[in-house]
C-alpha positions in Angstrom: 107.7 -92.7 -15.3 110.7 -91.0 -17.2 113.3 -88.6 -16.4 113.3 -84.9 -18.1 116.5 -83.0 -17.3 117.2 -79.0 -17.5 120.4 -77.9 -17.4 122.0 -74.3 -17.9 125.4 -74.7 -19.7 127.8 -72.0 -18.6 126.8 -68.9 -20.3 124.9 -70.2 -22.8 121.4 -71.8 -23.5 118.8 -74.8 -20.8 119.8 -78.5 -21.9 116.7 -80.1 -21.8 116.8 -83.9 -22.7 113.7 -86.2 -21.7 110.0 -86.5 -23.0 109.5 -83.1 -22.7 106.3 -81.8 -25.3 106.5 -78.1 -26.2 103.7 -76.1 -26.7 103.7 -72.5 -28.3 101.2 -69.8 -26.8 98.9 -70.7 -30.0 98.3 -74.9 -28.2 100.2 -76.3 -31.0 102.9 -79.0 -30.7 106.4 -77.6 -31.7 108.5 -80.7 -32.9 112.2 -80.8 -31.3 115.2 -82.5 -31.2 116.0 -84.5 -27.9 118.1 -83.2 -26.3 116.8 -79.4 -27.4 118.7 -76.6 -26.5 116.5 -74.1 -25.0 117.3 -69.6 -25.2 118.3 -68.2 -21.9 120.0 -64.8 -23.3 116.8 -63.3 -24.9 118.3 -62.6 -28.3 118.3 -66.0 -30.3 116.2 -65.7 -34.1 114.6 -69.0 -33.9 113.0 -68.8 -30.2 112.4 -70.8 -27.7 115.4 -72.6 -29.3 119.2 -71.2 -29.3 121.2 -70.4 -32.2 124.2 -69.1 -30.4 123.7 -65.7 -30.5 124.5 -66.1 -26.7 128.2 -66.0 -27.7 128.3 -63.0 -29.2 126.8 -60.6 -26.7 128.4 -61.9 -24.6 125.8 -63.2 -22.4 126.2 -64.0 -18.8 124.6 -66.7 -17.3 125.8 -66.9 -13.7 123.7 -68.5 -11.4 121.6 -66.5 -8.4 122.2 -69.7 -6.1 
């Protein structure tokens, strides 16, 4: 079985690699590269993907655990 990895980068996006199917709320499949950078700051203009906005808003991606 193939392995999926999700790694939060320091103060940046989640880096997702492996055989992932990304599905939109309306059910269509969203094509993406492998690996892909997923926004976690909430400010990307290209959601669900990262567009680098985290660097301009001083996003603090410190993990709670």
